[in-house]
Every structure is written in structure tokens, then in C-alpha cells.
N, C-alpha and C positions, 0 to 999 in steps of 0.2 A: 272611847279614846282612839284617836287615830294612830295607826302604826307609824314607825319611823319612816318606812318606805313611802307611805302616803304623804307624809309631811314633806319629804324630799321631792316627790313628784309635784306637789302643790307649789313649793318654792321655785322649782324649775319652770313651771307654767307661768308663774308671776314674772319671773326673770325674763322669760321668752317674750311675754306680752309687753313688758317694759322696753325691752330691746327693740321690738317692732315699732312701738310708739316713737321712741327716740329716733330710730332710723327714718320713719315716715316724716317726722318733723324736720329732720336735717335735709331730707330729699326735697321737701316742699320749700324750705328756706332757700336752698340752692337754686331750685327752679324759679322761684320768685325773683331772685337776684339776676338770673339770666334774662328773665322777662323785662326787668328794668333796663338792662343793657340794650336789649332789642329796641325798646321804646326810645332810648337815648340816641341810637345810631340810625334808625330808619326815618326817612323823610317821605311823607305821603302827599299825593295830589288828589284833590276832589273837585269835580266839576258838577255843580248842583243846578238842576233844572228849575225853571219857574214853577212848574206843576208836573203832575203825572199824566197830562194829556199826551196823546201820540205826537202832536205837533211840537210841544215843548220838549219832549224826550228826543225827538229827531234833531231839533235845534241844538240841544245840549251837546250832541255828538259832533255837530258841525263846528260849534264854538271850541270844543276840545281840540279838534284837528287843526283849526286855525291858530289857536294859542300855542300848541306844541310846535307847529311849523314855524311860527313867528319867533319863538324863543329857542329855536334849535341850538343856537350857540351856547346857551346856558343849560339846556335840557339834554346835554350830551353825556351826562354822567358826572359832571364836575360839581353839580348842585348837591349839597349835603345838608343834614339837619343843622350843622354848625354854621354854615355860611349862607343859608337860604335867604335870610333877611338882607344881608349885605349885598348879595348879587341880584336879588329880585327887585328891591325897592327902586333902583335907578331905571329898571325896565317896566315898572308897574303901569305907568300911564300908557306906554306904547302897547303893552299887551291888552290892557283894558280897551283901548281904542280899536285894536284888531278885533276883539270880541264884539264890540258895539257895531262895527261895520258889517260883520256876518249877520248879526241880529237884524239890522236895518235892511240888508239885502234880502232877507227872508220874510220881510213884511211885518216885523214886530217892532215895538218901541220900548222894549224892556231896557232898564239900565243894567249894568253889570259891574261887579267890583271884584278885585283880586285881594285876598287877605293872606297874610303869613303869620303864623303863630301857633301856640299850643291849643290842641283840641282833644276832647275825650272821644274815644272810639271803642265799640264793643269788639269782642273777638271776631276776626274775619279771616277767611282763607282767600288768598289772591292767586288767580290763574291756576288753581289746582296744584300749586307748587309750594307755597309757603303759608304758614298760619301766623298771624300777628296777634299776640295776646292783648286783652283789653287794657286800656289805660290812656294816658295823655301822650300824644305824639306831636312833633313839629309837622305842620301841614300847610301846603299851598292850597287855598280854596278859591275857586272861581265861581261866584254866586250870581246866577242869572235871575233878574227880576226879584220876585219874592223869595226865591230859593226854597220853595216848599215841595219840590219834586224829588224823585229818586236821583241819586248821584252816581256818576261814573267815577271810579277811583283806581288808582294804581300806586305802585311803589316807585317813587322817584329816585330814592337812594336806599339800598343798592339799585343801580339803574335797571329797572324792569319795565319802564314805560317806553313807548315809541316816542321819538326815534332812537333814544338811547338803548332800548332793549334789543335793537338789531345787532348790537355788538356785545350784548351781555349774555353770559351763560352761567352754568352752575359753578364752573371753575372760578369765575370772577366773584360770585357770591361767597365762595369759600375763602377767597382772598380778603374779603371785607369783614365778614362776621367771624367771631371767635367760634371755637369748637362747641362751647356750651350754648352760644346763641343759635348755631345751626341746629343743634339738637331740639331747641325750642321751636323754631320756625318750621322744621321739617316734621314735627309731630302732627298726627291726625287728631283734631279736637274731639272726634267721636270716640276715640279710645284713650284720651288723655284728660281725666277728670280734673286735673290741677288747673287746666285752662278755666273751667267753670268757677273754681274756688278763687282764682285770681280775679276773674270778672266781678264776682260778688264783692270781693274786698275793695277793688278799685272803684266800683259804683258807690259803695258805702263811704269811701274816702271823699269822693266828689260831693256827696250830700253833706258831709261834715265841714266842708270848706266854707 
């Protein structure tokens, strides 16, 4: 027979374990909600090379520079996940033609297309400054040729891309994202296991769609 003291200790241990589980669940749910807010507010830009050859990767960066320069008036920080389609669609043909001109000048005949819409991305750290949790984001994608090469990417909103990044700093980031969102993006994924759990969950959700 267990003594009364042993029973009390056992009950305390069970209560402590239950409290830990409940706290962990609450913490994860809160973290997941903040990740969802980050995905809602962030606008990404990706320039995808035709292939991983050195020539195609160099061309990718030239196309990036030309597109960002040509669209400077809308890439000044005013482009957000909410208005990206509205502002970019009228400029789509002009930006695509700018990219084609760069491609032709460099001796290639690839086509190029600019797309705006939701896309799934894995957990990524940008510029050693912020970490974006896995999931679907609104994204501007410039796809060169077959689009099978590595991509250059940046955070278009909050404005961290050139030329908008020239006037962007951490203070501006704090003005745009909530305190909970900042806690998420400023976390180091190496020491934040919840990023991995979120990624597994989001990938599973994608497969079930």
C-alpha cells in the first residue's frame, strides 16, 4: 500500500505534467496564430532562373535588377499583400517586356512571365534578419524560361527589397508587424522547434487540399 505522502506526490506530479502539456499546447496555438498573421501580412518576391547553370543564374540577377528598377514607383514600399494584384496587373506587360529585353540583350531567347498569387514556401530566413514560417504567402514571381533554377527572393512587404530597402529599417518593421509577429520572425529556427512543427503541419495541409 502506498502511503498518503506518496499518493500526494504522485497526484502533484500528474498535475504538474498536465499543466505542462496544457501550457505547451496553448503556447503552440498562440505561435501558430502569429505565424498565420505573418503569412497574411508579408508579400514576397521571387525571381526564378531558367536553370542552375552559371549563365542562367547570372541572367536571373540581371533580370531582377531591371524589373526592380523599372517598377521602382510601385516597389517603393507601397506594394502590400493586400494590393499587390491591383497595383501590379496594370504594370505586368511592361515589367515582362523589360525582362525580355534584358534576356535578349544577353543572347538568350527565353520567355518570361510575371505571376501574382498564393504559393507555398518552406521555412526560410531572409538576410539573416527575419525568419518566415512555412505556409502560403502572397508572392510576386518572375519566372524565366522553364523556371527550373534556383531563385532569388526577398521580402517585398514589409519593404526589405531594393530599392525600397534603402529606406527601410528595423523601426519600420516594428511599425508594420505586431509584437507577436515580430517575436515569430525574429526567432532563430535552429532554436525554435515550433517552426518545424508548423512546417510539417502546413505541408500536410497542402497534400490534403
